[in-house]
C-alpha positions as CSV (number, residue, x, y, z in Angstrom):
1,X,119.7,54.2,67.3
2,X,118.4,57.2,69.3
3,X,117.1,56.6,72.8
4,X,113.3,57.1,73.0
5,X,112.0,60.2,74.7
6,X,110.8,59.5,78.3
7,X,107.5,61.5,78.8
8,X,107.7,61.0,82.6
9,X,109.6,64.0,84.1
10,X,112.1,63.4,86.9
11,X,111.3,64.5,90.4
12,X,113.7,67.5,90.1
13,X,112.1,68.6,86.9
14,X,108.7,68.5,88.4
15,X,110.0,70.5,91.4
16,X,111.4,73.2,89.2
17,X,108.2,73.4,87.1
18,X,106.1,73.6,90.3
19,X,108.3,76.4,91.7
20,X,107.8,78.4,88.5
21,X,104.0,78.1,88.8
22,X,102.6,80.2,91.7
23,X,99.3,78.2,91.5
24,X,101.0,74.8,91.7
25,X,99.9,72.3,94.4
26,X,101.8,72.7,97.6
27,X,102.0,69.7,99.9
28,X,99.8,67.3,101.8
29,X,102.4,66.5,104.5
30,X,102.1,68.1,108.0
31,X,104.1,71.2,108.7
32,X,107.1,70.5,110.9
33,X,108.0,74.2,111.5
34,X,105.8,77.3,111.5
35,X,107.3,80.7,112.0
36,X,105.6,84.1,112.4
37,X,106.9,87.4,113.8
38,X,105.8,88.8,117.2
39,X,107.6,91.9,116.2
40,X,105.4,92.5,113.2
41,X,102.3,91.9,115.4
42,X,103.5,94.6,117.9
43,X,104.2,96.9,115.0
44,X,100.8,96.3,113.6
45,X,99.1,97.0,116.9
46,X,101.1,100.3,117.3
47,X,100.2,101.3,113.8
48,X,96.5,100.6,114.3
49,X,96.5,102.7,117.5
50,X,98.3,105.7,115.8
51,X,96.0,105.5,112.7
52,X,92.8,105.4,114.8
53,X,94.0,108.2,117.2
54,X,94.7,110.4,114.2
55,X,91.4,109.7,112.6
56,X,89.4,110.2,115.8
57,X,91.3,113.5,116.4
58,X,90.5,114.6,112.8
59,X,86.8,113.7,113.3
60,X,86.8,115.9,116.5
61,X,88.8,118.8,115.0
62,X,87.2,119.1,111.7
63,X,84.5,121.5,113.0
64,X,86.2,123.0,116.0
65,X,86.0,126.4,114.3
66,X,83.4,127.5,111.8
67,X,85.0,128.0,108.4
68,X,81.9,128.3,106.3
69,X,81.8,124.7,105.3
70,X,78.9,122.6,106.6
71,X,80.3,119.6,108.5
72,X,77.8,116.9,109.4
73,X,77.9,113.9,111.7
74,X,78.3,111.7,108.6
75,X,81.5,113.6,107.7
76,X,82.9,113.0,111.1
77,X,81.9,109.4,110.9
78,X,83.7,109.1,107.6
79,X,87.0,110.0,109.2
80,X,86.6,107.1,111.7
81,X,85.4,104.8,108.9
82,X,88.5,105.5,106.7
83,X,90.7,105.0,109.8
84,X,89.0,101.6,110.4
85,X,89.6,100.5,106.8
86,X,93.2,101.5,106.9
87,X,93.6,99.8,110.3
88,X,92.0,96.5,109.2
89,X,94.1,96.3,106.0
90,X,97.3,97.2,107.8
91,X,96.5,94.6,110.5
92,X,95.9,91.9,107.9
93,X,99.0,92.8,105.9
94,X,101.4,92.9,108.9
95,X,100.1,89.8,110.7
96,X,100.0,87.6,107.6
97,X,103.7,86.8,107.1
98,X,104.5,83.2,107.9
99,X,107.0,80.5,106.9
100,X,106.1,76.8,107.1
101,X,108.5,73.9,106.5
102,X,108.0,70.2,105.9
103,X,109.7,67.3,104.1
104,X,108.4,68.6,100.7
105,X,109.7,72.2,100.9
106,X,109.0,75.7,102.3
107,X,105.8,77.7,102.0
108,X,106.4,81.5,102.3
109,X,103.4,83.8,103.0
110,X,104.5,87.4,102.8
111,X,102.4,90.6,102.9
112,X,101.1,89.9,99.4
113,X,101.0,86.3,98.1
114,X,101.9,82.8,99.2
115,X,104.4,80.5,97.3
116,X,105.6,77.0,97.9
117,X,109.2,76.2,97.1
118,X,110.3,72.5,96.9
119,X,113.6,71.7,98.4
120,X,115.1,71.0,95.0
121,X,115.0,74.7,94.1
122,X,116.2,76.1,97.4
123,X,119.8,77.0,97.9
124,X,119.5,77.8,101.6
125,X,118.5,80.5,104.1
126,X,120.6,83.6,104.7
127,X,120.3,86.5,107.0
128,X,122.7,89.1,105.7
129,X,124.4,91.4,108.2
130,X,122.4,94.6,108.6
131,X,119.4,93.1,106.9
132,X,115.9,93.6,108.4
133,X,114.7,90.1,107.5
134,X,116.0,86.7,106.5
135,X,115.8,85.5,102.9
136,X,115.3,82.2,101.1
137,X,118.0,81.8,98.5
138,X,116.9,80.5,95.0
139,X,118.6,79.7,91.7
140,X,120.0,82.4,89.5
141,X,120.9,84.6,92.5
142,X,117.3,85.2,93.3
143,X,115.9,85.3,96.8
144,X,112.6,85.7,98.6
145,X,112.4,87.9,101.7
146,X,111.0,86.1,104.7
147,X,109.0,88.7,106.5
148,X,108.2,86.2,109.2
149,X,111.8,86.2,110.4
150,X,112.5,89.8,111.4
151,X,115.7,91.1,113.1
152,X,113.3,92.9,115.5
153,X,112.4,89.5,117.0
154,X,116.1,89.2,118.2
155,X,116.6,85.8,120.0
156,X,113.4,84.4,118.5
157,X,114.7,85.1,115.0
158,X,118.0,83.3,115.8
159,X,116.1,80.3,117.1
160,X,113.8,80.3,114.0
161,X,116.9,80.4,111.7
162,X,118.5,77.5,113.7
163,X,115.2,75.5,113.5
164,X,114.9,76.1,109.8
165,X,118.5,75.1,109.1
166,X,118.1,71.9,111.0
167,X,115.2,70.9,108.7
168,X,117.1,72.2,105.7
169,X,120.0,69.9,106.6
170,X,117.5,67.0,107.0
171,X,115.5,67.5,103.8
172,X,117.5,69.5,101.2
173,X,119.0,67.3,98.5
174,X,122.8,67.1,98.5
175,X,124.6,68.2,95.3
């Protein structure tokens, strides 16, 4: 006699299905580790300063010499406005990356998008030699870059990897 089909999925099956769905529920447990990159914050600040300096310069230089085109104050203001838009979007994108870890898994927020990965689908954390950032290893030789752990953070990145690996050893299921 055939064994009846069990409609209740195992915990690992649920974890795999949740990892496939970017809109799946994450976790309700408190985060034990939160990592962000001071290097990216400094990079964002430098980028905003350069962008705004260029746009202020262009607003000033656009009518230094009469070329036959009528340049108004609104045109000059538009240069500054475009610089502000680029600066705000750049700041948001470069300061957003974050990695959060708890007993249920790892949440990765990169420049675009946030995903939660349960421990059942994580193979580990790696930081390949010469790489700019760490990566979360997944099944089928896939990985997710962790923008929050940058090589530019030097000792802080090493400490973040060590802290992550301590939680990984504590929570990741054994094969």
